[in-house]
Structure formats: C-alpha cells, structure tokens
Residue frames as a rotation matrix with the C-alpha (Angstrom) as fourth column:
MET 1
0.563 0.826 -0.024 0.00
0.826 -0.563 0.016 -0.02
0.000 -0.029 -1.000 0.01
LYS 2
0.370 -0.547 -0.751 2.87
0.224 -0.732 0.643 2.32
-0.901 -0.407 -0.148 0.85
TRP 3
-0.683 -0.708 0.179 4.44
0.299 -0.047 0.953 1.85
-0.666 0.705 0.244 -2.61
LEU 4
-0.112 0.737 0.666 1.13
0.985 -0.007 0.174 2.41
0.133 0.675 -0.725 -4.32
ILE 5
0.791 0.401 -0.462 0.79
0.508 -0.851 0.131 5.81
-0.341 -0.338 -0.877 -2.61
ILE 6
-0.048 -0.869 -0.492 4.39
0.032 -0.493 0.869 6.76
-0.998 0.026 0.051 -3.46
LYS 7
-0.647 -0.192 0.738 3.78
0.684 0.282 0.673 5.69
-0.337 0.940 -0.051 -7.09
TYR 8
0.281 0.825 0.490 0.63
0.930 -0.361 0.074 7.80
0.238 0.434 -0.869 -7.47
ALA 9
0.704 -0.063 -0.708 2.12
0.296 -0.880 0.373 10.77
-0.646 -0.472 -0.600 -5.65
THR 10
-0.425 -0.904 -0.050 5.13
0.229 -0.161 0.960 10.67
-0.876 0.397 0.275 -8.00
LEU 11
-0.480 0.297 0.825 2.84
0.877 0.153 0.455 10.43
0.009 0.943 -0.334 -10.99
LEU 12
0.633 0.770 -0.077 0.74
0.774 -0.632 0.034 13.39
-0.022 -0.081 -0.996 -9.82
PHE 13
0.316 -0.629 -0.711 3.89
0.114 -0.718 0.686 15.44
-0.942 -0.298 -0.155 -9.20
ALA 14
-0.664 -0.620 0.419 5.12
0.454 0.111 0.884 14.65
-0.594 0.777 0.208 -12.71
LEU 15
-0.081 0.753 0.653 1.77
0.972 -0.084 0.217 15.62
0.218 0.652 -0.726 -14.21
MET 16
0.756 0.327 -0.567 1.67
0.525 -0.820 0.227 18.86
-0.391 -0.470 -0.792 -12.23
LEU 17
-0.097 -0.907 -0.411 5.21
0.124 -0.420 0.899 19.66
-0.988 0.037 0.153 -13.35
LEU 18
-0.637 -0.074 0.767 4.26
0.738 0.229 0.635 19.00
-0.222 0.971 -0.091 -16.94
LEU 19
0.376 0.870 0.319 1.22
0.901 -0.424 0.092 21.28
0.215 0.253 -0.943 -16.78
LYS 20
0.653 -0.216 -0.726 3.19
0.283 -0.819 0.499 24.06
-0.702 -0.532 -0.474 -15.05
THR 21
-0.511 -0.858 0.054 5.91
0.315 -0.129 0.940 23.82
-0.800 0.498 0.336 -17.75
LEU 22
-0.355 0.459 0.814 3.22
0.918 0.004 0.398 24.03
0.179 0.888 -0.423 -20.44
GLU 23
0.701 0.674 -0.234 1.69
0.710 -0.690 0.141 27.02
-0.066 -0.265 -0.962 -18.69
HIS 24
0.175 -0.751 -0.637 5.12
0.213 -0.602 0.769 28.69
-0.961 -0.270 0.055 -18.52
PHE 25
-0.757 -0.454 0.470 5.68
0.523 0.009 0.852 28.23
-0.391 0.891 0.231 -22.25
PHE 26
0.132 0.865 0.484 2.15
0.971 -0.211 0.111 29.57
0.199 0.456 -0.868 -22.93
PHE 27
0.872 0.251 -0.420 2.82
0.371 -0.899 0.232 32.83
-0.320 -0.358 -0.877 -21.05
ARG 28
0.051 -0.945 -0.324 6.59
0.156 -0.313 0.937 33.14
-0.986 -0.098 0.132 -21.90
TYR 29
-0.833 -0.520 0.188 6.40
0.198 0.038 0.980 32.50
-0.516 0.853 0.071 -25.60
GLN 30
-0.342 0.795 -0.501 2.80
-0.691 -0.574 -0.439 33.52
-0.636 0.197 0.746 -26.25
LEU 31
-0.940 0.086 0.330 1.58
0.230 0.873 0.431 30.17
-0.251 0.481 -0.840 -27.50
ASN 32
-0.594 0.804 -0.015 -1.68
-0.457 -0.323 0.829 30.24
0.662 0.499 0.559 -29.33
ILE 33
-0.402 0.494 0.771 -4.59
-0.864 0.076 -0.498 29.59
-0.304 -0.866 0.396 -26.93
PHE 34
0.667 0.651 -0.361 -6.00
-0.740 0.634 -0.225 26.93
0.082 0.418 0.905 -29.23
LEU 35
0.088 -0.733 -0.675 -2.64
-0.283 0.631 -0.722 25.09
0.955 0.255 -0.152 -29.20
TYR 36
-0.761 -0.307 0.572 -2.58
-0.602 0.004 -0.798 25.31
0.243 -0.952 -0.188 -25.37
PHE 37
0.042 0.882 0.469 -6.11
-0.897 0.241 -0.372 23.86
-0.441 -0.405 0.801 -25.10
ALA 38
0.619 0.141 -0.773 -5.36
-0.638 0.664 -0.390 21.26
0.459 0.734 0.501 -27.74
ILE 39
-0.399 -0.852 -0.338 -2.36
-0.356 0.483 -0.799 19.97
0.845 -0.199 -0.497 -25.79
ILE 40
-0.716 0.202 0.668 -4.24
-0.673 0.056 -0.737 19.89
-0.186 -0.978 0.096 -22.50
GLY 41
0.312 0.947 -0.080 -7.26
-0.904 0.270 -0.332 18.27
-0.293 0.176 0.940 -24.14
SER 42
0.345 -0.284 -0.895 -5.14
-0.527 0.730 -0.435 15.63
0.776 0.622 0.102 -25.82
PHE 43
-0.711 -0.684 0.160 -3.43
-0.474 0.299 -0.828 14.87
0.519 -0.665 -0.537 -22.57
PHE 44
-0.491 0.617 0.615 -6.73
-0.695 0.147 -0.704 14.29
-0.525 -0.773 0.357 -20.75
LEU 45
0.517 0.614 -0.596 -8.07
-0.852 0.440 -0.285 12.25
0.087 0.655 0.750 -23.70
VAL 46
-0.068 -0.654 -0.753 -5.12
-0.373 0.717 -0.589 9.89
0.925 0.241 -0.293 -23.50
LEU 47
-0.870 -0.231 0.436 -5.40
-0.473 0.138 -0.870 9.75
0.141 -0.963 -0.230 -19.74
GLY 48
-0.036 0.956 0.291 -9.10
-0.903 0.094 -0.419 8.88
-0.428 -0.278 0.860 -19.97
ILE 49
0.538 0.190 -0.821 -8.53
-0.656 0.706 -0.266 6.14
0.530 0.682 0.505 -22.50
ALA 50
-0.459 -0.782 -0.422 -5.73
-0.282 0.579 -0.765 4.63
0.843 -0.232 -0.486 -20.44
VAL 51
-0.763 0.244 0.599 -7.82
-0.600 0.080 -0.796 4.65
-0.242 -0.966 0.086 -17.17
THR 52
0.294 0.947 -0.133 -10.84
-0.921 0.242 -0.306 3.23
-0.257 0.212 0.943 -18.99
TYR 53
0.267 -0.268 -0.926 -8.79
-0.543 0.752 -0.374 0.49
0.796 0.603 0.055 -20.55
ARG 54
-0.763 -0.646 -0.014 -7.27
-0.340 0.419 -0.842 -0.42
0.549 -0.638 -0.539 -17.19
LEU 55
-0.499 0.673 0.546 -10.64
-0.729 0.015 -0.684 -0.45
-0.469 -0.739 0.483 -15.43
MET 56
0.493 0.721 -0.487 -12.27
-0.870 0.392 -0.300 -2.47
-0.025 0.572 0.820 -18.18
HIS 57
-0.030 -0.603 -0.797 -9.39
-0.479 0.709 -0.518 -4.93
0.877 0.366 -0.310 -18.36
SER 58
-0.920 -0.272 0.282 -9.45
-0.363 0.324 -0.874 -5.57
0.147 -0.906 -0.397 -14.55
ALA 59
-0.136 0.946 0.296 -13.27
-0.829 0.055 -0.557 -5.93
-0.543 -0.321 0.776 -14.58
HIS 60
0.496 0.303 -0.814 -13.06
-0.794 0.537 -0.285 -8.36
0.351 0.788 0.507 -17.51
SER 61
-0.438 -0.727 -0.529 -10.38
-0.355 0.680 -0.641 -10.47
0.826 -0.093 -0.556 -15.89
ALA 62
-0.792 0.223 0.569 -12.35
-0.552 0.138 -0.822 -10.57
-0.262 -0.965 0.013 -12.62
THR 63
0.341 0.934 -0.102 -15.42
-0.875 0.277 -0.397 -11.83
-0.343 0.224 0.912 -14.53
LEU 64
0.244 -0.292 -0.925 -13.30
-0.650 0.659 -0.379 -14.47
0.720 0.694 -0.029 -16.32
THR 65
-0.774 -0.627 -0.090 -11.84
-0.341 0.533 -0.774 -15.85
0.534 -0.568 -0.626 -13.13
LYS 66
-0.569 0.638 0.519 -15.23
-0.649 0.041 -0.760 -16.02
-0.506 -0.769 0.391 -11.46
ALA 67
0.270 0.801 -0.534 -16.91
-0.957 0.165 -0.238 -17.77
-0.102 0.576 0.811 -14.34
ALA 68
-0.730 -0.541 -0.418 -15.08
-0.569 0.819 -0.067 -21.07
0.379 0.188 -0.906 -13.90
PRO 69
0.313 0.878 -0.363 -17.55
-0.500 0.477 0.722 -23.90
0.807 -0.044 0.588 -13.53
LEU 70
0.247 -0.161 0.956 -17.70
-0.952 0.143 0.271 -25.82
-0.180 -0.977 -0.117 -10.29
ASP 71
-0.692 -0.455 -0.560 -16.09
-0.526 0.850 -0.041 -29.24
0.494 0.266 -0.828 -9.93
ALA 72
-0.029 0.750 -0.661 -18.08
0.122 0.659 0.742 -32.18
0.992 -0.059 -0.111 -8.64
HIS 73
-0.480 -0.189 -0.857 -17.00
0.838 0.193 -0.511 -31.60
0.262 -0.963 0.066 -5.03
GLU 74
-0.976 0.118 -0.182 -18.13
-0.065 -0.959 -0.276 -27.93
-0.207 -0.258 0.944 -5.09
ARG 75
-0.516 0.830 -0.213 -21.37
-0.555 -0.135 0.821 -28.82
0.652 0.542 0.530 -6.87
ALA 76
-0.374 0.328 -0.868 -22.12
0.502 0.858 0.109 -31.45
0.780 -0.395 -0.485 -4.15
LYS 77
-0.924 0.018 -0.381 -22.70
0.342 -0.401 -0.850 -28.72
-0.168 -0.916 0.365 -1.52
TYR 78
-0.550 0.815 -0.180 -25.99
-0.834 -0.547 0.068 -27.82
-0.043 0.188 0.981 -3.34
SER 79
-0.510 0.439 0.740 -28.85
-0.026 0.852 -0.523 -30.21
-0.860 -0.286 -0.423 -2.75
ALA 80
-0.748 0.303 0.590 -31.01
0.663 0.353 0.660 -31.51
-0.009 0.885 -0.465 -5.63
ARG 81
0.309 0.938 -0.157 -33.93
0.939 -0.327 -0.108 -29.46
-0.153 -0.114 -0.982 -4.36
GLU 82
0.175 -0.282 -0.943 -31.82
0.146 -0.940 0.309 -26.24
-0.974 -0.191 -0.124 -4.28
LEU 83
-0.839 -0.544 -0.015 -30.66
0.059 -0.118 0.991 -26.85
-0.541 0.831 0.131 -7.82
GLU 84
-0.408 0.790 0.458 -34.27
0.895 0.247 0.372 -27.43
0.181 0.562 -0.807 -8.93
ILE 85
0.471 0.611 -0.636 -35.38
0.726 -0.678 -0.114 -24.23
-0.501 -0.408 -0.763 -7.17
ILE 86
-0.206 -0.611 -0.765 -32.59
-0.066 -0.771 0.634 -22.09
-0.976 0.181 0.118 -8.72
ASP 87
-0.902 -0.091 0.422 -33.48
0.391 0.245 0.887 -23.52
-0.184 0.965 -0.186 -12.17
LEU 88
-0.008 0.974 0.228 -37.16
0.981 -0.037 0.191 -22.65
0.194 0.226 -0.955 -11.77
LEU 89
0.350 0.038 -0.936 -36.20
0.505 -0.849 0.154 -19.30
-0.789 -0.527 -0.317 -10.23
SER 90
-0.721 -0.658 -0.216 -34.31
0.144 -0.448 0.882 -18.51
-0.678 0.605 0.418 -13.45
HIS 91
-0.633 0.550 0.545 -37.63
0.715 0.145 0.685 -18.80
0.297 0.823 -0.484 -15.31
GLY 92
-0.747 0.263 0.611 -39.11
-0.229 -0.964 0.135 -16.00
0.624 -0.039 0.780 -13.22
TYR 93
0.050 0.837 -0.545 -41.39
0.452 0.468 0.760 -17.89
0.891 -0.284 -0.355 -10.87
SER 94
0.050 0.044 0.998 -42.46
-0.739 -0.670 0.066 -16.24
0.672 -0.741 -0.001 -7.62
ASN 95
-0.833 -0.399 0.383 -42.14
-0.549 0.520 -0.654 -17.99
0.062 -0.755 -0.653 -4.26
LYS 96
-0.070 0.897 0.437 -45.85
-0.625 0.302 -0.720 -18.91
-0.777 -0.324 0.539 -4.28
GLU 97
0.627 0.260 -0.734 -45.58
-0.768 0.361 -0.529 -20.34
0.127 0.896 0.426 -7.80
LEU 98
-0.386 -0.837 -0.387 -42.53
-0.662 0.544 -0.515 -22.32
0.642 0.057 -0.765 -6.82
ALA 99
-0.734 0.145 0.663 -44.29
-0.542 0.463 -0.702 -23.72
-0.409 -0.875 -0.261 -3.77
ASN 100
0.383 0.923 0.047 -47.31
-0.676 0.314 -0.667 -24.81
-0.630 0.224 0.744 -5.93
LEU 101
0.436 -0.245 -0.866 -45.11
-0.770 0.397 -0.500 -26.39
0.466 0.885 -0.015 -8.61
LEU 102
-0.496 -0.796 -0.348 -43.02
-0.435 0.574 -0.694 -28.31
0.752 -0.192 -0.630 -6.06
THR 103
0.476 0.816 -0.329 -45.86
0.060 0.343 0.937 -29.01
0.878 -0.466 0.114 -3.67
LEU 104
-0.443 -0.608 -0.659 -44.01
0.819 0.024 -0.573 -27.36
0.364 -0.794 0.487 -0.78
SER 105
0.575 0.609 -0.546 -44.98
0.777 -0.614 0.134 -24.58
-0.254 -0.502 -0.827 1.59
PRO 106
0.746 -0.294 0.597 -43.90
0.124 -0.821 -0.558 -20.99
0.654 0.490 -0.576 0.75
ASN 107
0.771 -0.487 0.411 -41.89
-0.611 -0.382 0.693 -20.96
-0.180 -0.786 -0.592 3.97
THR 108
0.492 -0.603 0.628 -39.88
0.367 0.798 0.479 -24.03
-0.790 -0.005 0.614 2.82
ILE 109
0.608 -0.235 0.759 -39.19
0.731 -0.209 -0.650 -22.24
0.311 0.949 0.045 -0.45
LYS 110
0.817 -0.286 0.500 -37.95
-0.352 -0.935 0.041 -19.19
0.456 -0.209 -0.865 1.48
THR 111
0.666 -0.606 0.436 -35.68
-0.292 0.326 0.899 -21.43
-0.687 -0.726 0.040 3.57
HIS 112
0.450 -0.512 0.732 -34.20
0.764 0.645 -0.018 -23.05
-0.463 0.567 0.682 0.47
LEU 113
0.659 -0.201 0.724 -33.68
0.451 -0.665 -0.595 -19.61
0.601 0.719 -0.348 -1.17
ASN 114
0.825 -0.401 0.399 -31.98
-0.561 -0.668 0.489 -18.21
0.070 -0.627 -0.776 1.92
ASN 115
0.495 -0.673 0.550 -29.69
0.156 0.691 0.705 -21.29
-0.855 -0.263 0.447 1.94
LEU 116
0.470 -0.329 0.819 -28.92
0.882 0.142 -0.449 -20.69
0.032 0.934 0.357 -1.77
TYR 117
0.859 -0.104 0.501 -28.28
-0.008 -0.982 -0.190 -16.98
0.511 0.159 -0.845 -1.15
SER 118
0.715 -0.606 0.348 -25.76
-0.551 -0.182 0.814 -17.72
-0.431 -0.774 -0.464 1.56
LYS 119
0.395 -0.567 0.723 -24.02
0.471 0.800 0.371 -20.52
-0.789 0.194 0.583 -0.48
LEU 120
0.393 -0.202 0.897 -23.79
0.888 -0.171 -0.427 -18.27
0.239 0.964 0.112 -3.53
GLY 121
-0.480 -0.643 -0.597 -22.80
0.790 -0.613 0.024 -15.19
-0.381 -0.460 0.802 -1.55
VAL 122
-0.717 0.328 0.615 -25.69
0.266 -0.687 0.676 -13.02
0.644 0.648 0.406 -2.83
SER 123
-0.910 0.379 -0.169 -28.54
0.039 -0.326 -0.945 -11.13
-0.413 -0.866 0.281 -1.31
ASN 124
-0.039 0.966 -0.254 -31.45
-0.666 -0.215 -0.714 -11.37
-0.745 0.142 0.652 -3.84
ARG 125
0.408 0.340 0.847 -32.94
0.185 0.878 -0.441 -13.65
-0.894 0.337 0.296 -6.45
THR 126
0.981 -0.081 -0.179 -31.61
-0.196 -0.326 -0.925 -11.76
0.017 0.942 -0.336 -9.46
GLN 127
0.147 -0.982 0.116 -28.03
-0.989 -0.150 -0.016 -11.97
0.033 -0.112 -0.993 -8.15
ALA 128
-0.017 -0.093 0.995 -28.61
-0.439 0.895 0.076 -15.66
-0.898 -0.436 -0.056 -7.33
VAL 129
0.827 0.352 0.439 -29.63
0.231 0.500 -0.835 -16.49
-0.513 0.792 0.332 -10.87
ALA 130
0.820 -0.541 -0.184 -26.75
-0.492 -0.505 -0.709 -14.54
0.291 0.673 -0.680 -12.32
GLU 131
-0.068 -0.846 0.528 -24.21
-0.965 0.190 0.180 -16.25
-0.252 -0.498 -0.830 -10.01
ALA 132
0.209 0.214 0.954 -25.71
-0.173 0.968 -0.179 -19.63
-0.963 -0.128 0.239 -10.67
LYS 133
0.989 0.137 0.057 -25.29
0.044 0.094 -0.995 -19.04
-0.142 0.986 0.087 -14.42
LEU 134
0.446 -0.894 -0.048 -21.72
-0.841 -0.400 -0.365 -17.98
0.307 0.203 -0.930 -13.95
LEU 135
-0.317 -0.570 0.758 -20.98
-0.812 0.576 0.094 -21.18
-0.490 -0.585 -0.646 -11.92
LYS 136
-0.572 0.165 -0.803 -22.76
-0.618 0.557 0.555 -23.23
0.539 0.814 -0.216 -14.56
LEU 137
-0.840 0.380 0.387 -25.37
-0.119 0.567 -0.815 -24.51
-0.529 -0.730 -0.432 -12.06
ILE 138
0.273 0.938 0.213 -28.05
0.314 0.123 -0.942 -23.65
-0.910 0.324 -0.261 -14.56
GLN 139
-0.295 -0.350 0.889 -28.16
0.939 0.063 0.337 -22.98
-0.174 0.935 0.310 -18.29
C-alpha cells in the first residue's frame, strides 16, 4: 500500500510539473490559446482512454476468473432441491408459484432460497440467478 501511494504521488507530481511547464511556455512564448487547449485536451483524452482500458481490463479479468464452472465436489454442496429451485427461479417464478409447482409450503421455499443466497454469496434472487449461471449450475 505504501508503494502504491508513493507511485501515485510521483505520478501526480510529474503531471503537475508538466502542466506548469506548459503554462510557463504559454505565457513566456505567447503560444496560441488553441494550441494550449489542444495539448491539455489531448493529454486528458489519452489519460481517460488509459484509465478506462485499465478499469475495463481488470473488470473483464475478474469476470473471467469467477466464471469457472464448479467441480463435482463444489457442486455437491448444493442439494438437488436447491438446484431445482434455482433452475425454476431462473424462469421467473415467484415464491408462491414455486411452492405450488413443487408441492411445498412457501416458507420451505424461502428457507431453500436463503440457503442458496448464503451459499452463492448473494442477497437477492436476481443476483442468485446470475451467479448460478456464472458457476454453470443452470443454463
């Protein structure tokens, strides 16, 4: 963490020095105002592209590492009923509809859903379906 702070502080110092140098040349040699703005605009354009690329690349790699399907041992921690419920949940059924389809009480459905949420590390049904698709629990 210390080196990260030092790295960014050095980078900000270098950028400030570059902008002050540009400002000096603007006032000392009477650079055209359009050239001054073009240089600063180009700098921030390149900076924005670089930051966006870095953020998108890290988000993409995080998605790829999380999308690995579960092995048989990991898949075994989900009961057959939980897998059945998450599959039906992906089709948009409500708790009451799930209870009617599976001939269970709505409270039992809620219990299964809460168990699924905790196992998947999510807090709602939309996240649960998305995570189950990433883990290849459902199609």
